Structure formats: structure tokens, C-alpha cells
N, C-alpha and C positions, 0 to 999 in steps of 0.2 A: 845818443851819440851826435856829436858835433857835425854840422852839415860840411860835406867835403865842398872846397872851393869850385872844383871842376863842375859839380850840380849847380852852383849859384851862377857860374858864368852861363851855362847853357839856359837857365831859365831866364836871364837878364839879357840876352842878346839884342832884344828889341829896344833897349835902353840906351845902347851905346850909339855914338857917331859913326858915320862910315868908317874913318880912319881907326877908331877904337875897335870896330868890329873886325878890322883887319889883324889887330893885336890879339883879339880874343880867339880868332880862328886858328893863328899861328901857335897859341898857347894849347888849344885844345888838341891840335894834330900832333903835338908832340909834347903831352903833359906828364909830369911836371917839369921835364928837364929844359924845356924851352926857356922857362924863367929863371933858371939857377945860374946863368952865366951873367953877363953884364948888361946894363940898360941898352947900350950901343948894339951888341950881339942879339938882343932880342927884338930892337927896332930893325935892324937889317933883315933879319929873318921874316919879319912881318910886312917889310916894305914900307914902314912908317918912320917917323922922326922920333928921337928920344923923348922930346916932351909929349907926344902923343902917348908913349908908353907909360909915362908918369901921370898923365891925366886918366889913362886906362885903370890904373892900380889905384889912384885916388877915388876914382867912381865905385871901386869895390870896397872902398872904406879903409885902406891902409895909407897911413901918413907918409910913409917912405918906402922906398924899394927894399930896404934891410928888413922891415916888417913883413913886407909881401913875400920876400924869400924865406924867411922864418917859418911862415905858413906853409909854403911849399915842401921844405924840408921835413916838416913834420908829417905831412900827407904822404912824402916817399918813404919815411920810416914806417908808417903805417902799412904801406904796400908790401914791405919787405919783412914785416914782422913775422917770425915763426910762431907756432903753436906753444912752443916753450917760453919765447919772449912774452906772449900775450897771457900765460898763465900766471905770470907775476902780478897781473893787474885785475885778476877776477875779483868780481864783487864778493864780499864776505857773507855771512850767514845773516838772514833778516827777516822780517814778516813778509810771508809771499815767496813767490818765485820770479827773480828779476828777469830770468830767462825767457820764460813765457810772455811776459808784458814785451820784452823787446823783439821777439819773434813775430808778435802781432803789429808792433810799430814799425817793423821793417817791411812787411808786406804792405800796410797802408801808405807809408813814405816812398816806397818804390813807385806805385801806380800813381801817388800824388805828382811826381816829379818825373814820370816816364814820358819822355817825347812822343805826343800822340801820332804826330805824322809819322815817326819811325815804325810805330807798332801796327798801325793799319796798312802802311806801304809793306811792311814784311809779310803781313797776312796775304795780302794780294799777290806777292812774288811767290809765296809758297803754295799758294792755289793753283798757280799756273802749270798744267801738266806738260807744258811744251820743255819746261825745266827738270832737270834731275836734281834732287835734294840729297846732300851729303851731311850728316851730322857727327860732329867729333867733339869729345870733351878729354878733360886731364884727368889726373889721378882721383880726384872727389867728385867730379862732374861728368864722368864718362857715363855714369848711371842715367843722369838726366838726359844726355843725348840718346841713350838706347831707348829710354822711356818714350821720348818724343818720336823717335823713328818708327817704333812699333805701333803707335797710335796713326800717325801719317800714312803708314803703309796700308792701313785699313781703308782710309777714305781717299787716297790717291794713288797712282802708280809712280814708279822710279823714284824710290826713297830708299837711301841705304846708311848703314851705321858703319862709320870707319872705326874698326875695333881691332884688336889683337896686338901683336907686337909692332912696334914702329916700322920694321923693315917691310911689314905687309902692307902698309898704308900707301907705299909707293905703286902697288898695283892699281889703287883707285886714282891715284893722282895722275898716272899716265894719261887716263882718258879724260881729264876734267878740263873743261873750256867755257867758252862763252854762253853755252845752253846751261850750265851748272851753277848751283847756289850751295855755298858751304856755310853751314850753321855752325858757330864755334862755341862753346862753353869754356870759359877760362877765368878763374879767379885768383887771387893772390895765394901763394907765390907763384907767378905765371911761368907755365912750361914752355922752355924753349923750343921743343919738338912740336908743340900745337902751333906756337906762333910761326915757326918754319913751313908747317904744312900749309897753313892759312896764307901766308906770302906767296909760296911757289903757286897755289891754286889761283891767286889773284893775278900773278903774273901771266898765267896761262888764259886769262880773260873771265875767270869765274867771279860771280857776285859773292862778297864775304858778308856774313851777317854776324854780329857778336853778341853774346848775352854774357855779361860779366859783373864786376863789383863797382862800387861807387868811385873807386881810384883808377879804374879802366886798365884793361891788358893792353899791352903794345899792339895786339890785333887792331885796335880801334883805329890806329894810323891808316889803315888800308881797308877798313870795313866801310860798306854803303850804308849798313845798318847798325846801329849801335843801342842796345837796350840794357842800361846800367840797373843793378839792383842792389838793395842794402843787405849785406851779410854779416855785419859784427854783431856780436852777441857777447855777455858776459861770462865767455868760456874761452879756452885756448882754441876752439874749434869754429870756424865761420860757419853760419847757417845756410842751408840750401834751400830754405822754405821759400823765399822770394823769387829765386831762380826757378824753382819748381812752378810757382805760381805763374811767372811769365810763360814758360813753356807750356801750361795748360790753357792759357788765354790764346796763345798761337794755335794750339790744336783745335779749340774750339772755333777759333776765327776761320780756320781753314775748312772745317767741316761745315759752317754757316755759309761760307763764300759760293760753295757749289753743293747744296743740300742734297739735290736730285743725284748727283753722281756718288755722294757719300752713302746714300741710302741703298743705291743700286749695288755698290761694292759690298756693303754690309750683307744684303740678301744672298749674293753670290757666294760670300765666304760662309755664311750660316749653311747654306745648301750643300757646300763642299764639305762641311763638318758633319752634316747629317748623314751624307753618303759614305764616309770614311768610317764614322762611328754612329750607326744609327740609334744606339741607346741614349745619346745625347739628345736626340730630337725632343724639342718641346720644353727642355730644361734651362736652355739660355733665353732669358726674357730681356736682360739688360743690355747695354752697348759694349760690355767686356766679352767680346766675340773672338 
């Protein structure tokens, strides 16, 4: 899979001059739409001159603004592609299974380019029991939010999964404020109701963390932490494997961050299970408690 420009810009931030960094941050904050207007509009939004914008895109390897915009339009098309549209470009039959190879590559590339400061910072935040954690996902990612919430509830308190009908989400949104963290799973085609929930939570003072794809959900504009994953495979359906890997790394990190607390809660939970159903005593030897 061709490397997304968004990912390249994040990786190369240290190479840019101070004014070029302003252009980069403006584009990342509203990607890719910020780059689809005129040079003058891009420059105004970034607070720099038009020649700075042209130097910025030149440093990225594009000979002119038209070529730069062609790349952005291609990535926007990829964001909006439906499973039906992607099915027309599936790889044909051949030796081996290209799907399996791409799954492995997706996980490798995800962690190769994942912002390490974002990952460690989010682990510390999720480990802070003064914070209440809310996890929410879309049509295909809700299962990841539920999975992560179920694990985090074992090793720390005050964790909830925002589930059910959209109308019921407002019950949780009412009480969300500055002591809350909202973890959002959102991949293409991004869901308006998920974006609206995250934006409302941010307005009420919550910290928003986003786990998304390489093209980045619009939630990224208001998220304090963004963890992008590779999801494209030779199939009409995007893969959740790298997203799941990120979730598991976060779960393991939170468990390690306060190992004594985690073990104490696991022992308490095991005791409760044995009291409720004595026949289970001694049968559970692993962490799946």
C-alpha cells in the first residue's frame, strides 16, 4: 500500500523550518481539505506566506501545487471509498494469499510509524484512576471499544463502554467533563454520530483520544492523542487487526503502569467469582477472569 502523505508529514516534522512546520500543522489539523483550496487560502490558514507553502510542498517532493493537490484528492477518494468501490480493485487469484501478507505488513507498518510519545502519553492518561474512561466505536469498531473496556474494567475502576442506540449516548454525555477521557475508534467511512459525540465531549472539557486509520477521522481535529493504524487489505473490507493490536498494547500498558493495583483487582474479582459459583474455584488459571 502506498504510504499516506499524512503519515509522511508527521514523520518528517523535524525536517521542516519553523514556518514550514506552521504549514504542516495547519494541514494536519484539517487533512486533506486544507490543501485543496488555493495556495493563498492555505497560507492564510497557516499564518505564513504563499512562497512558504510552495517551499513546504517542494520539500515533500512535489514539483508544484497541482501535483500536491492531485495526491490529496487521491487520498480523499480513498477515505470515501465504499466496500463496493474497493471490491473492483481486489487482487486476483495467485500464488499464496496476499491478504495474510498484508495483514502482517499492516501491523508492522502501524507500529513502525506510530507516534511513540502519543502511545506512552495515552497509556499514562488511561492509567490515572482520577479519570473516568469512556470508549466508543462505530459500526465495525464498536466491538474493539467493548473489548478494550472489558479489559480495562478488570485492572482499574471507572471505565464505561458507550453502547446501544445513539439516543442513549446522551445519558453518558451529560456527565462528561474535564475529569473524563473519551477513547474513540473511527475508521473510514467516518460516522457522523461518532464525530458529534467526540466534539460534544471535547466542548465539555473531556480529553479525546482517537484510534483511526491512516487517512484520519475528522475527530483528529479535536483529539489530544491520535493513533493511526493501517487498515487497507486486498478486500472490500478494511482490516481491524492493527486497530486491535493498538488496543491490546494500550491494555497491556495500563496493566503494567500500576501492576500492584491490577493484581489486587484481579484477586478481588477471582474471589467474587468463586463466592458466586464455588464450582469454578481452581479452574481459572489465566488472566481471562
